[in-house]
C-alpha positions in Angstrom: 20.7 -68.9 -65.8 23.1 -69.5 -68.8 25.5 -66.7 -69.6 26.0 -66.1 -73.2 28.5 -63.9 -74.9 27.5 -62.2 -78.2 29.9 -63.5 -80.8 31.7 -61.1 -83.1 29.5 -60.0 -86.1 30.6 -61.3 -89.4 29.0 -58.6 -91.4 30.5 -55.2 -91.7 28.7 -52.7 -89.5 29.1 -49.0 -89.8 31.4 -47.6 -87.1 30.2 -44.8 -85.0 32.9 -42.1 -84.3 33.3 -41.2 -80.7 35.6 -38.2 -81.4 34.1 -34.8 -80.6 33.1 -32.7 -83.6 34.3 -29.2 -84.3 31.1 -27.7 -83.0 31.4 -29.6 -79.7 35.0 -28.7 -79.3 34.2 -25.0 -79.9 31.3 -25.2 -77.4 33.6 -26.6 -74.7 36.5 -24.3 -75.3 35.0 -21.0 -76.4 34.9 -19.6 -72.9 38.6 -20.2 -72.4 39.5 -18.9 -75.9 37.4 -15.7 -75.4 39.0 -15.1 -72.0 42.5 -15.5 -73.4 41.7 -13.1 -76.3 40.2 -10.6 -73.8 43.4 -10.7 -71.7 45.6 -10.3 -74.7 43.6 -7.4 -76.0 43.6 -5.7 -72.6 47.3 -6.2 -72.3 48.0 -4.7 -75.7 45.7 -1.8 -75.0 47.4 -1.1 -71.6 50.8 -1.3 -73.2 49.8 1.1 -76.0 48.3 3.6 -73.5 51.4 3.4 -71.3 53.8 3.7 -74.3 52.0 6.8 -75.5 51.8 8.4 -72.0 55.4 7.6 -70.9 57.3 7.5 -74.1 60.8 8.9 -73.6 60.3 9.5 -69.9 63.0 11.7 -68.4 64.8 11.8 -71.8 66.2 15.3 -72.6 65.8 14.5 -76.3 62.0 13.8 -76.0 59.3 16.4 -76.5 56.6 14.1 -75.1 54.7 15.2 -71.9 57.0 13.0 -69.7 60.2 13.9 -71.6 62.7 16.5 -70.5 63.6 18.3 -73.7 62.3 21.7 -72.4 64.8 21.6 -69.5 67.7 20.8 -71.9 66.6 23.7 -74.2 66.5 26.2 -71.3 69.9 25.0 -70.1 71.3 25.4 -73.6 70.1 29.0 -73.6 72.1 29.6 -70.5 75.3 28.0 -71.9 75.0 24.6 -70.3 75.6 21.7 -72.7 73.6 18.5 -72.2 75.0 15.1 -73.2 73.0 11.8 -72.9 74.9 8.6 -72.0 73.4 5.2 -71.6 76.3 3.2 -70.2 77.9 3.1 -66.7 81.4 3.4 -68.2 80.5 6.7 -70.0 78.8 8.1 -66.9 81.8 7.3 -64.7 84.2 8.8 -67.2 82.2 12.0 -67.4 82.4 12.8 -63.7 84.4 15.9 -63.1 84.5 19.2 -61.2 82.9 21.1 -64.1 80.1 18.5 -64.7 76.7 17.8 -63.2 75.8 14.1 -63.5 72.1 13.3 -63.5 71.1 9.7 -62.9 67.6 9.3 -64.2 66.7 5.8 -62.8 69.2 4.8 -60.2 67.1 1.9 -59.0 67.7 0.1 -62.3 71.4 -0.3 -61.5 72.7 -3.3 -59.8 74.3 -3.0 -56.3 77.8 -3.4 -57.8 77.1 -0.7 -60.4 75.7 1.7 -57.8 78.9 1.2 -55.7 81.1 1.8 -58.7 79.3 4.9 -59.7 79.5 6.4 -56.2 83.3 5.7 -56.2 83.7 7.6 -59.4 81.6 10.7 -58.3 82.5 10.9 -54.5 85.8 12.8 -55.1 85.1 14.3 -58.6 84.3 17.7 -57.3 81.2 17.9 -59.4 77.4 17.6 -58.7 75.5 14.3 -58.8 71.7 14.5 -59.0 69.8 11.3 -58.1 66.2 11.3 -59.4 63.6 9.3 -57.3 66.3 7.1 -55.8 64.6 4.4 -53.7 65.9 2.5 -50.7 67.7 0.0 -52.9 70.0 2.6 -54.5 70.2 5.8 -52.3 72.2 4.1 -49.5 74.9 3.2 -52.0 74.9 6.3 -54.2 74.6 8.7 -51.2 75.9 7.0 -48.1 74.3 8.4 -44.9 70.9 8.9 -46.7 68.0 6.5 -46.4 64.6 6.5 -48.0 61.4 6.3 -45.9 58.9 3.6 -46.9 56.0 6.0 -46.9 56.0 8.6 -49.7 54.8 12.2 -49.5 51.1 12.7 -49.2 51.2 15.9 -51.4 53.0 16.8 -54.6 53.4 20.6 -54.3 55.6 21.5 -51.3 57.2 24.6 -49.8 61.0 24.9 -49.5 61.3 24.9 -45.7 65.1 25.2 -45.8 67.9 27.8 -46.3 69.2 26.4 -49.6 69.4 29.4 -52.0 68.2 27.4 -55.0 65.1 26.3 -53.1 64.3 29.7 -51.6 64.5 31.4 -55.0 62.3 28.7 -56.7 59.6 28.7 -54.0 57.0 26.0 -54.0 57.7 23.1 -56.4 56.4 19.6 -57.3 58.9 17.6 -55.4 56.5 15.4 -53.4 57.5 11.8 -53.8 60.0 9.7 -51.9 61.0 11.1 -48.5 64.5 11.0 -47.1 66.4 11.1 -43.8 70.1 11.7 -43.4 72.8 11.5 -40.8 74.8 14.4 -42.3 74.5 17.4 -40.0 75.6 19.8 -42.8 73.0 18.5 -45.3 70.2 20.8 -46.6 66.8 19.2 -46.0 64.3 20.9 -48.2 60.6 20.6 -49.2 59.6 18.6 -46.2 56.6 16.4 -46.0 55.6 15.4 -42.5 59.0 16.6 -41.3 60.9 14.4 -43.8 62.7 16.0 -46.8 61.9 15.3 -50.4 65.0 17.1 -51.6 68.4 16.7 -50.0 71.7 18.3 -50.8 74.7 16.5 -49.2 78.0 18.4 -49.6 81.2 16.5 -50.2 84.7 17.1 -48.9 86.1 17.5 -52.4 83.9 20.6 -53.1 81.1 18.8 -54.9 77.8 17.7 -53.7 75.0 15.1 -54.2 71.4 16.2 -54.7 68.7 13.6 -54.0 65.4 14.5 -55.6 62.3 12.5 -54.4 60.2 12.9 -57.6 61.0 13.6 -61.3 58.0 16.0 -61.8 60.0 19.2 -62.0 61.9 17.8 -65.0 58.8 16.8 -67.1 57.9 18.9 -70.1 54.2 19.0 -68.9 55.0 20.2 -65.4 57.9 22.6 -66.1 55.7 25.7 -66.3 53.9 25.0 -63.0 54.9 26.3 -59.6 58.6 27.0 -59.3 59.6 23.8 -61.1 61.5 25.4 -64.0 63.5 27.6 -61.6 64.4 24.8 -59.3 65.4 22.5 -62.2 67.6 25.1 -63.9 69.4 25.9 -60.7 70.0 22.3 -59.7 71.2 21.2 -63.2 72.8 24.5 -64.3 75.4 25.0 -61.6 78.2 23.6 -63.9 78.9 24.2 -67.6 78.3 20.6 -68.6 75.4 18.3 -67.8 75.7 14.6 -68.4 72.3 12.9 -68.4 72.7 9.2 -67.6 69.8 7.0 -68.8 70.5 3.4 -67.7 69.7 1.1 -70.6 68.8 -2.6 -70.6 72.1 -3.6 -72.1 73.9 -1.6 -69.4 72.0 -3.1 -66.5 72.4 -6.7 -67.9 76.2 -6.4 -67.7 78.4 -6.5 -64.7 81.5 -4.4 -64.2 83.8 -7.1 -65.6 81.8 -7.4 -68.8 80.1 -10.7 -67.8 76.5 -11.0 -68.9 73.8 -11.8 -66.4 71.3 -14.6 -67.0 67.6 -14.5 -66.3 67.8 -15.9 -62.8 70.3 -13.2 -61.8 67.9 -10.5 -62.7 65.1 -11.9 -60.6 64.9 -10.2 -57.2 64.7 -12.4 -54.1 61.1 -11.4 -53.5 60.1 -13.2 -56.7 61.4 -16.5 -55.4 59.5 -16.2 -52.2 56.3 -15.2 -54.1 56.8 -18.2 -56.4 57.0 -20.5 -53.4 53.9 -19.0 -51.9 52.0 -19.4 -55.2 53.1 -23.1 -55.3 51.8 -23.7 -51.8 48.6 -22.0 -52.6 48.2 -24.1 -55.7 48.7 -27.3 -53.7 46.2 -26.2 -51.1 43.7 -25.4 -53.9 44.2 -28.8 -55.4 43.5 -30.5 -52.1 40.5 -28.3 -51.6 39.0 -29.1 -55.0 40.0 -32.7 -55.0 37.2 -35.3 -54.8 36.7 -38.9 -53.5 39.5 -39.0 -50.9 37.8 -42.0 -49.3 36.2 -45.1 -50.8 33.5 -44.8 -53.4 30.0 -44.5 -52.1 27.5 -46.9 -53.7 24.5 -45.3 -55.1 21.1 -46.8 -56.1 20.7 -46.9 -59.9 17.9 -44.7 -61.2 16.5 -47.6 -63.3 16.8 -51.4 -63.2 18.9 -52.9 -65.9 18.2 -56.4 -67.1 21.0 -58.9 -66.6 20.9 -59.9 -70.3 21.4 -56.2 -71.4 24.4 -55.9 -69.0 26.0 -59.1 -70.4 25.4 -58.0 -74.0 26.8 -54.5 -73.3 29.9 -55.9 -71.7 30.3 -58.4 -74.6 30.1 -55.6 -77.1 32.8 -53.7 -75.2 35.1 -56.7 -75.2 34.5 -57.2 -78.9 35.3 -53.6 -79.7 38.6 -53.8 -77.7 39.5 -57.2 -79.1 39.7 -58.3 -75.5 39.2 -62.1 -76.0 41.5 -62.9 -73.1 39.3 -60.9 -70.7 36.1 -62.3 -72.1 37.4 -65.8 -71.8 38.6 -65.2 -68.2 35.2 -63.8 -67.3 33.3 -66.8 -68.8 35.6 -69.3 -67.1 35.5 -67.6 -63.8 31.6 -67.4 -63.8 31.4 -71.0 -64.8 33.7 -72.2 -62.1 31.8 -70.1 -59.5 28.5 -71.6 -60.6 29.7 -75.2 -60.8 31.7 -75.4 -57.6 28.6 -75.7 -55.2 27.0 -78.3 -57.5 29.9 -80.7 -57.0 30.5 -80.0 -53.3 33.4 -77.5 -53.5 33.2 -74.3 -51.5 33.0 -71.1 -53.6 36.2 -69.8 -52.0 38.0 -72.8 -53.6 36.2 -72.6 -57.0 39.3 -71.1 -58.7 41.8 -73.7 -57.4 42.3 -76.4 -59.9 43.4 -78.9 -57.3 40.1 -78.6 -55.5 37.6 -78.1 -58.4 38.9 -80.5 -61.1 38.9 -83.8 -59.0 35.3 -83.1 -57.8 34.1 -82.4 -61.4 35.9 -85.5 -62.7 34.2 -87.7 -60.0 30.8 -86.2 -60.8 31.1 -86.5 -64.6 33.4 -89.5 -64.8 35.3 -87.6 -67.5 38.9 -86.7 -68.4 40.5 -84.3 -65.9 43.0 -83.0 -68.5 40.2 -81.9 -70.8 38.4 -80.1 -67.9 41.6 -78.3 -67.0 42.1 -77.1 -70.5 38.5 -76.0 -70.6 38.3 -74.2 -67.3 41.9 -73.0 -66.8 43.4 -73.1 -70.3 45.0 -70.3 -72.3 42.9 -67.6 -73.9 41.5 -68.3 -77.3 43.5 -67.1 -80.3 40.6 -65.8 -82.4 36.9 -65.0 -82.3 35.9 -68.4 -83.5 37.8 -70.1 -80.7 36.1 -67.8 -78.2 32.7 -68.8 -79.6 33.7 -72.5 -79.3 34.8 -72.0 -75.8 31.5 -70.4 -74.9 29.6 -73.4 -76.3 31.8 -75.9 -74.5 31.3 -74.1 -71.1 27.6 -74.0 -71.7 27.5 -77.7 -72.5 29.6 -78.4 -69.3 27.2 -76.4 -67.2 24.2 -78.3 -68.6 25.9 -81.7 -68.1 26.7 -81.0 -64.5 23.1 -79.9 -63.8 21.7 -83.0 -65.5 20.2 -85.3 -62.8 
């Protein structure tokens, strides 16, 4: 069978675009786009709900449900002034025997800031109130006190201690973080499963530290329930001045020496381990979803394709890619493979010039140099040269087969 390569068309043919249209792109990507939009809308809605519900949380200037303006107003009626500070330097400078320092979110402070704040308040003679201090902060701000991993099962608890402030207030919403202490003279109040949710640890300088497991008694929405108002006023009104410390983002980003922290410094160590675990999970998922780890499995074609159609289709691909070198190499290789057995050369040596060319020259009594250029020469420079090469190879094939 003679192999023919379809020569390039001389007439201009309309080009068919293989680029996907706008409708096809939208059909393929609309699921991903809709999922991303849904996630963004959900995130915005959740942020809006949370911002409305927790706006100004524990801020004595806020009248929102989770603010603490009502406590500040009641303290003002009793002659206690309230001043809000948002920097560690101002909080340390305000510590004194006539001052109660309330730390709203002690867990936001860095370890160095917590240590520095404790050094300023330990011998000040005043009162320090830590609101919902977790295990990362309470051990530095109140040495000898540790937070239990399990929180209280209930929110409203009974005093269960001899502390006058707690006995006068009665039941209160102190349920939250539970604490244990090594101080034998500490007052352990409002116990939950035998662990205190309110601790008062006296200091040698005359002051004390109060650790409160939950901020509920300070919220505007909870102040009129149980004995919350009484307990809050007694804990915060024992001195003439109340300094309300709200750690801000700019304050927590700075170290004691004024150096700014970068993003990596703010990431806790747990995030690094979690990132490594996610990476390992992604690698395992990639191996799980990967295909064709072994050799390709041959499959039977659903329909039989004629050899002429295959040759024509491949020729069209070569023409579209201007791959004259590949087309010429395929034509020459096929011709050498077909002619080698006819002149007594094994097929394994059909592509070796030193084996094929002498046999062809002896069979045809022709010029070996011309045969070398025809069967092993350089690729054609243009389409016309490729067509001429095809004709010459076809003529050589017919001449060798001629009896």
